[in-house]
N, C-alpha and C positions, 0 to 999 in steps of 0.2 A: 506495500500499501505504499503510497508515496504523500510526501508533505505536502505539498506543493497544493494552494489554493484551488478548486476547481476555476474556468476558467472560463467567464460568457459570454460570444462575442454578441458583439448588437449590432442592425446591418440596418443604420436610417441617418435620411439627411437631419433631419430636423434637431441640430444638434440640442435645442432642447429636452427633448426625449432621452435624448442619450445621454447627458448631464444627468437626469433624476431619473435613470437605470442606474450608470454607476453611483450617484454617492445608496443609491438603496440597495445595490446585490451590497457593493462594499460594508456597508455596516452591517447584512448578513455576514459576513468572511471571504463572498466571491470574489477574486479576477476577474477585470470587466477593459476587454479593448470595443473598440467603438469603427464603425466604421460608415464612412456614406453611400455609397451605391453595391447593388450588386458583385459590379466587377475585383472590386476589392475582397468587399466579402470575400467571395470565391477562391481566389484567389489566396486570405489569410488561413482560411479554411485547410486549401490542396496545402499546406504548409505543415500543419498539424500540429498538433498544444491546445484546439479548441474542447472544451467536453460539451457544450450546450451551446446553439445559435438560438438565439433574438432575432427572429429576419420582418420588416415593414413590410407592408398586400401592393403597396404602394416607395417605386424607389425609383428616379429620377432615369434611371437606362436599363434599367427589366422590370417586370412584376414580381414580385415575394414566392408568387406560388412557382410560379418560372424556375424564378433560383435554387427552390427546396430544391425541385427535381433533379438541376444541375451535379444539387450538392451531394444530390441518391448517386450519381452514377463516377462519382472517383469513390475511390476505395477509402480515402483519409470520411470521406462522411455515408461510404454506405449504412451508420450505426448509430450513425452521429446523433443525438436530438433536437430538432428543428420545434421551434416551438414560432409561431405565422399571429402577426399583432396587425388590425385590423380595427378601421371604422368605414368599410365597405359596407352596404348593405348589398342585400341580398345574398348567394346562398354562397357564398366564400368554401365553407366547411368541406365539402362534397368535394371541388377542388382541390384544397389546401389534402386535406386526405390523398385524394390520388397521386398526388406531387411526392408523397412520401413527410409531409407535413404530422408531428407528432400528436401538435397540442394545438388547438388559437383561440388567441385571446381579446378579446371588446375593447377597442377606443372607445373615451376613453378608458383604462384600469386603473383602478386601485393598485396603492401600495400594498399593500397584504395582498391581495389578486397575481399580483406578478411574483410574492413572492413565494404565493401561496403553489404556484403553477409552476414555477423555479423550481422548485422540491418535490413536486410528481414524478421528475426526470435526473433530476439529484439529489446529493444524502447536500444537506446541511452541513458547510462545514470545522460550523464553531465547535462543534460533538468531535472530532480529531486537533483541533487548532489549539486546546490550552492550552 
């Protein structure tokens, strides 16, 4: 078992969302990195070391559902937990699941809801961080 804290990658072009998620998850003991678009997110996942990706459904260069599909095609992303978050109305859930997303988090989200969603896929780091 590694002593390193789990790394959550946030793929979102909104700096305010990235900072909010970073502050929230770092206070819970996770490491957080962010990228502003799908190309950078895909490259970061390909580099390895990411334990979970939180992906906005609307990105400037690709939609988040398509990014999930691309991640699943990579060896480093085949089993990576992917959480898609969206403010888009309609039936995104079916498309997200078909593309490989493990979970869907509606926007706007409550920070407790975010943490609970992350913990469904990653153990709480505080348990081993004493």
